[in-house]
Structures are given as C-alpha cells and as structure tokens.
N, C-alpha and C positions, 0 to 999 in steps of 0.2 A: 550709275556712274562707276567707271573703272578707276579706282584709286591707284592701283599698282598693276603692272603687267600690260599696260597699254602698248608699249613698244613691241613687246613680244607678240601680242595679238595682231598688231599692224603688220609686223614682219610675216607672220603666218598668212594673213590675208593677201599680202602682196605676192607671196610665193604660190599660193593655191588658186587665187582668182585672177592674177596677172592684169591689174588695172593699167590703163594707158597713161601712166604717170611716171616721170623720170625717177629713177632710184636716187636716194639721197646722196649728195655729193657728186651727182652725175647729171648730164644733160639728156640722157637716154632712158627710156623704159627698158626693163630687163625681164626675161623669162627664165624660169628655173626648170631643170630637167632631171629625170632619174634614169640612170644607165642600168638597165636590167642585166646586161652582160656582167657588170661588176657585182651586182646583187647575187647572181648565180655563183660567183667566185668568192662570195663572203666579204667583199671589200666595200662595206657600206659607207665608210668615211669618204671614199673616193668617188662614190656613185652619184653624188649630187653636183650638178654643174649649172652654170648660168651663161646666158648669151644676150647681147643686145637684141631687142625685139625685131629691129629692122634687119638683122643679120641671120635670123633663124626662121624665116617665113616657111621655107620648105620643110623644116622640121616639125611644123604643125600639121603637115599632111599625113594621114594615117598610113598610106602606103610606105612613106619614108620611115615612119615609126616602126612599122612591122619589119622593114628591112634591117634597120639599125638596132632595134630593140632599145631605143631611147625615147622615153615617154615624158611629155610635158606635165608638170604638176597639175595643170588644169584638168587633165584626164583622170586623175586619181579619184576624184569624186564620182566619176562614172566608170570605175575600174571594171566592174563586172561586164558592162557593155563593151568596153575596150577589149577585154580578154576574150570574150565570145567572138568578136570580129577578128581578132588575131588568130585564134584557133582555126576559124573557118578559112582564113587566108593561108595559113601554114599548111593545112590539110590539102589545099588545092595546089600549092607550089612545092612542097617538099614533104611528101607523106612519110618518108623514112625518118626525117628529123622529128616529125610530129609524134611518132610512136616510140622513138628511142630517147633522144636527148630531152625533148620538151617535157614529156610526161614523167620521166625518171629524175631529172635534175632541175630543170628550169621552173616548172610550175610549182613544185614544193617550196623552193627557195623564195620565189616571188610571193607566194601565198603568206608565208611567215611575216614578211616585211609589210605587206598590205594589211594584214590583220592587225599588226601593231599600229599602223597609221590610222586605220578606221576605228579602232576600238580604244585608242589611247585616252586615258582618263585625266582630265585637267583638274588638278586640285584647286579649290577656291575657298576663300574665307569671306563670309558675308558679315558686314558690319552694319548695325542699324544706324539710321540717321541720327546725328546729335546736333545740339544747338551750338552755335559758334562761341557762346560765352560759357559753355560748360567746361571749366578748366580741368576737372578730374577726368572727364570723358576724353578730352583732347590728349591728356597725358597717357591714357590707356591706348588710344589709337597710335600714338608715337611709339609706345612699347611694342605693339603688334608689328609695326613696320620694321622696327629694329630687329625683331625676332625672325621674321620671314625673310629679311635681307641680310642675314648673318653670313651667307655665302653668296658668291656671284657678285654682281654689281650692287653695292650697298646703297640703299636710299637713306640719305643722312637727314638730320634735323634741318639742315639748310634747304633741302628739297621740299620738305614738308612745310616749312615756314614760308617758302616762296609761294606755295599755293595758298596758304592761309592769308597772307598779307595782300595778295593780289586784289582781292575784293575791296580792300581799303585804298586802292590806287597806289600801293607801294610795290614797286617793281624791283625785286632783289637782283634780277639779272642785269637790269640797266645800271643799278648801283655798282654792281661788280665790274661791269665794263668800264664805267667811269673811273673806278678805283685803279684798275690795272693800267689804264691810259695815263693816269697821273703819277703813279708810284712805280718806278722801274724795278726796285727790289721785290716788291710784292708780285709784280708781273713775272719776274725771273724765277723766283723760288716757288711760285704756284704753277709755273709753266702755263699761265693764262687760264687755268681751270679752277673753278670754285669748289671742286669736290672736297679738298682738304681745307683750304684756306677760307672758304666761305664759312665753314664751321668755326674756324679760329676767330674770325671776325665776330661771330655771334657770341662766342665765349668771352671775348674782350668786352663786348657791350654788356653782357651779363655781369661781369665783374665791376664794370663802371657803375652799374645800377645797384650794386650790392647784393646780387643774386649768386647762387651757385651755378655751375656750368653743366649740370646734368641735362640730358635731352628733354626730360619732362618739364624742366624749368625754362629752357630756351624756347620750346615750342609755344610757350605762353608769354613770350616777350610782348610787352604792350606796344601798340602802334604809335602811341604818343611820343613825339620827338624821335621816332625811330630813324628817320633819314639823317637827322642832325647827329644822333649818337653813332650811326654807321660811319659817317664821314670823319668824326673825331676818332673812332676806333681804328680805321685804316690809316689815318695820319700817324697815330702812335705805334701802330704795327710796323709801319715803314721805319720809324725811329728805332724800334726794337730790332728789326732786321739789320739796320745800319750798325747798331752797336754789336750785334752778334757776329757780323761779318768783318768788322773793322780790325785792322792790325795796329791801330793806334793805342795810345795809353789807356783809354777807357774801353777799348774793344775786347772781343772775345776770340778773335783770330780764325773764325770759320770762313776762310776765304773762298770755299767752294761748298755747295750743298752737301756733297758726300762727306765733308768733314764736320758738318754741324751735328753736335751730339744729339740734340733733341729739337726738332723743329716745333714740337708741341709747346715748347717753353715760350714761344713768341707771344701767346695770349697773356699769361701772367706778367711777363716783362713789359708788354705794351701798357697794361693796366697800371702797373707800378709807375712807369714813366709819366703816364697821364696824371696819376695822383700826386706825384712830386711837383709837377708844375701847377696843378690846380690848387693844391694845399700848401705850396711853397715849403716843402720839407727841408730843402737845402742839401749841402754836399754830403752829409752823413747818410742820407738815403741812398745816394749813388754808391757809397762805400758799402752799405748793407747789401745792395744788389750784387756787387762783385762777389761778396762772400757767399751769398745765396746761390748764385749761378754755379760757381766752381764746386760748392758743396753738393749741389744736385747732380752735376755731371759725374763726379767721381764716386758718388753714392748710388748712381744709376737709378735715381728716384723717378725719372719720367719714362721708365720702361713699362709697357703694358697699359692698362686702363689708368687714365690720368685725371679724370674729372675731379675726384676728391682731393688729389694732390694740388691741382691748380687752385682750387678754392681755398684750401688750408694755407697754402703759401702766401696767397694774396692777403688773407686775413691776418696772418702772422706778420706780414710786412707792415700793415696798418697799425697793428698792436705794438710792434717794435718802435715805430715812429713816436708813439705816445708814451711808451714805457721803455727806456733804455736798458733796464735790468732784465727785460723779458728775453728769453732765448728761444728762437723759432725752432720748430721741428727739424728743418733742414740743417741748421747750424749745429744743433745738438747731436743729430745723427752723425754728422761729419766729424765732430769733435771726438765722439766715442769710437767710431769705426776707423778713423784715419789718423787724426792728430795724436790721440792717446793710445793708439793700437800699434804696438811694435811689430805685430805680425802682418800689417798691411803690406801688400806686395803688388808689383806690376809684372813680375816675371811670368805669371800665368795668364796674362792678357794677350791673346793672340788673334782673337776674332774681332771683327770691326764693330765693337760696342761703344758706348759713350766714353768709357775710360780710354780706350784706344784713340778715339777721335779727340778727346780732351788733350792727350799728350801731343798729338800732331798740332793742335791749335796753339798749345804753349810754345812749341818750336817755331811756329809761324810768328807768334807775338815776340819771340826772342830775336827776330830778324835774321833767321838762318841764312848763311852765305854758302855758296856752292863750294865744294871741296877743292875743285880744280882752279878756282880763281877767286880773288877777294872782292866779290860783288854780291849784291842781294839776288836772291833767286826770283825768277819770274814765276810766282806762286801758282798761277792758274794753268801753267803748262807742264806740271810735274806730277809724279806719283811718289809715294813713300818707298824707300828702298832700304835694304839691309846695310848695316855698318860692318858686321862680320858677314861676308857673302855666304849665302845659303850653300852654294856649290863647294866652298871651302870647308864649312862646318860639316857638310855631308861626309867628308873624309875622316872626321875626328870622332873620338869617343868621349863621353862625359865622365864625371867622377865615378859613376857606377860601373864604368867599363863598357857600357852599351852605347850604340850610336845615338846621337842627339835626335830627339823626337822633333817632328815638324812644329809642334807648339812651342818648344823651347827655342828653336831656330827663328821662328816668326814672331816671337813675343815683341811687344811694342818697345821694350827697352833696347832692342836691337834694330830699331827702325828710325829713320829720319828723312828729312826732305833734301834731296839732292837732284840735280838734273839728270835726265835720262842719258844724256851724252856722257856725263861723268860716271854714271853707274856702269855703262858699257866699257869705259876705260878700266874701271876697277875690276869688273868681271869676276874672276875666281880668285883674285889676289888675296893673300893674307894681309891683314891690316898693317903689320910692320913694314911691308913692302910698299903698299900704296901710300902710306903716310910720307914715305920718302920720295916716291916717284910722282905722285899726283898733287899733293898740297904744296903751294909755293913756300919757299923757305921763310920768307918774311911774312908775318901775319898769320902763320899757321895756328898759333895759340888762340888768336881772336876768332878765326874761322871755326875752330873746334868748339870754343866756348859758346858760339851762337847755336850750337846743337846740344847744349848741356853736356859737353864733354870737357871735364876739368882736367887738372894735371894728373890726378890719380887714375882717372879713366883712360887718359892718353897713354900713361905708362903701361896699363894692362893691354892696350892695343899694340904698343911697341913690342910687348912680350908675347903677343898672340895668345894671350890668356883669356879665353872667353868667359870663364866663371868669374874671374876677378873684374873683368869689364862689366858684366851684368850687375855685380854687387855695387861697383863704384857709380855707374850711371844711374842705376835705380835710386841710390841714395840721393843723388843730385836732383833727380826728377821729383821724388817724394818731398824733398825739402822745399821745392818750388810750389808744389801742390799745397802743402801745409801753410806756406806763406800766404798764398792766395785765399785759403779758407779762413785763416785767422785775420786777414786784412792787415 
C-alpha cells in the first residue's frame, strides 16, 4: 500500500506510459515529449513539453522523431533501441552531421540526461503494518508523515485522519463540502480548501473534547460523535470568523483576510465561544476574550508553532471563568511587555506583522472616514497609505542628519486607511498643504480623529514636523492598545 507519494507515482506513470485516459481537469489524453535539441543546449527546464494525444499522432512516428529530435516519453524506456535506430538513420541521411555534431555534442549531452533518468534512485520509507487501535504507533506514523512532508506539499493531520476515519464511514471531504456550502465566511477565508481550515476544525474539536491540539493527539480523535462535533465546531468557527471580521462593537476589525493578524486564532476563539454558550459564562467571558485577543495580537503570540499556545490559552480561559483572580499568560505578558513597559513602541513596526495588522484593524474599528470627504470608507476597496507621503519624506533628513530610512517612512504610525483616489490627490504634498487643500473645512477634526489623529498630532502635521507627528500619533495609538488590553 502506498501511503504517500501516490500522486507522484501516478504522474510519472502517466508521462512514461501514456495511458489513454484524459489528463485531470481535461477532456483529452495527453502525451509528454523530450526535446533533445534543448537538451543539447543545456535547457532542461524547457525541454519537456506536452500535447493532446489526438494532435500529435505524427510525432509518434520514428521518422518524424529523427527529423525533429523530439522523443515521446514512452520511448525512454527503450532508449538504447531508439538511439541505435536514430544513429543508423542519421548515418544514411547526413554522414557529416553523424561524425561532427552528433558524436561531439549531441550524444554526450543526451547520455547524461538519460543516465539520470534511468538510474534515478527513488528514496522510500517502509513502515510495518500496525493495528488500527494502536494509539502509540499511529502517533509515530503521524510524526513520520510530518517529517517527510516538511517541504513541498505538506500532508496534514487532516489528510491522515481523512484516511483513518473513512473505514468508519466518516467522510471528512463530504463534511467539509457541506460546511463551506453552509458557512460563507468559512468558505471565503479557506478559499474552499481544507488544507488549512480542515486542521483548524480538528483543533477546535480537540479543544471542545478537552484535548491538546498537537497532531499526535488529533490523529487519535475518537470516531464517537465525530460528525456531531464537527458540525458544532464549524458552526462556532463561523461565529469566530464573524467576530474577527466585524467592525461592530464586539468585532476585531479584520475586514479583509490580509488584515487578519492571525487566522490560527480562529480555533481557540471558536472553542471559547462554544464554551460560553454551553456553560453559560455570561458577558464577563466576552470581555475576557476581547482582552485576550488584543493581548495576543500585539504580543505576536501566534507567530510560528501555535499548538501549545492554543491549548494553553483555552485552558487559561476556562480557569479564568472559575477563578476571577487568575491572570492568564496572554494577559500577564501584555501587562508586562506593553501596559507597564514605557519602552513599547510602534515606530519600528514597518513589516506586515500582527502588530501592523492590529493597528489597521483598530483604524477600521474607529470608523475611519476618507480625508477628501466626510463619509465612511468602502473598506474592501482600499489599501493602507502614508500620512506623510513617502515621496515627500524622501527629500527630508532625520534628526541625525541622514535621509529617512524606508523602515522609518513606512512604519505603521505613518499609515492609515484612505481611498486610492484621495491618495493620488495627496501625491507628494506636504501634510500642511493637503490638510488645507483636501480636507473639507467643516468636519476636519472628526475626520482626522477617526484615524487616531488628535489635536497634537494635527498640529505636527500642520508644521510638517514628522518626528513630532510620530511621537503624538504613537502615543494615541498605544493608549488605545492599552485600553483594549486592560478592558
């Protein structure tokens, strides 16, 4: 039984054996060819081509192959015979080419490639048969799959569990299709694929069952009530996504996937929402979730491997509900690193990490209005833009007398949500000018306030003072972050 690599083996068989079967996503069988002319030139990447079987009948004739030096992959298994016939044909038709170009250039280049093909060693790992109830052995198999699929197309615990549960008449692919048909956010954010979100569903089920979310635990999820738990998990994942994407009072402002700080937070959030309703925790639980979410975002807690963090946060949530005096890891870390840390800064945040995304989400939650007119932005149609234009700052020098670095120019403190049209109007203008020319006279303060630009920050813009602007707006943004962390 081939546990992994079946698709690769099937692809190789299709190319070398050319079965009369339509290629996947096509109505037609295809044949694959090797262009020996390009092999001679050392262009191996370009030397492999394919054609519909019905369109390449003449290319299967040896006379045509000899003339064009394009060989169907089906001939490679019989390469020595093909080469002998070609040499005989070439000697009869072009004796000069036979002794000159062929022997000195073509044959050596072709031989190298054919030797690689014929003698390529396929690495294999043989695993002894194990019993379906051997939990330890199953966990070991899962670890092997994760190790050998660490590069390329990763085989996830979802793929493994799909195979394992199928014998119990539990069809994960069918459950997934049902789920994305029913829940539009799940469909949208997963892009219809279970590659990521299939694992997130399993993690949610694991938390609901009181388990950790490491692969070796998820591969052993019991079949008992599995379909029931799956449906409940995706229901609450949709609720979690609704909360994460909402710009309402209880939302987190990630109006587009690119602005979602961590999509991996969907599993613990879904499990928490499920526990709130099941155990009737009440409004304090929702308040705790708000603090946990923003603490995790601005502490970058869900970067990298997250299995242990997910399980710890969910257990801390349950413990906090029963013991109000308990301080969860996420809240404690945020208190020390952000709330009580006078050195916490956003000026060095210029890459698209969770802190950057978190600030953009806060601006969306603030109900940012376009600079050019006093109405709300159509959030799904915009990108973030500079407040002090990059082209303008590029002409200036910082306090150290050196030109501003790109990181300083592009830091999140200098970014906000305005329409593309307005950004083009602003162009290279200095802030003092576009505040007068672009913003409407009435309502300018309210517009700027919706971008976390208070009176002090506005004064710095009117003076075209970038350093004062950074200090003032950062102070306002950090105050908002601390407010949300503290609740």
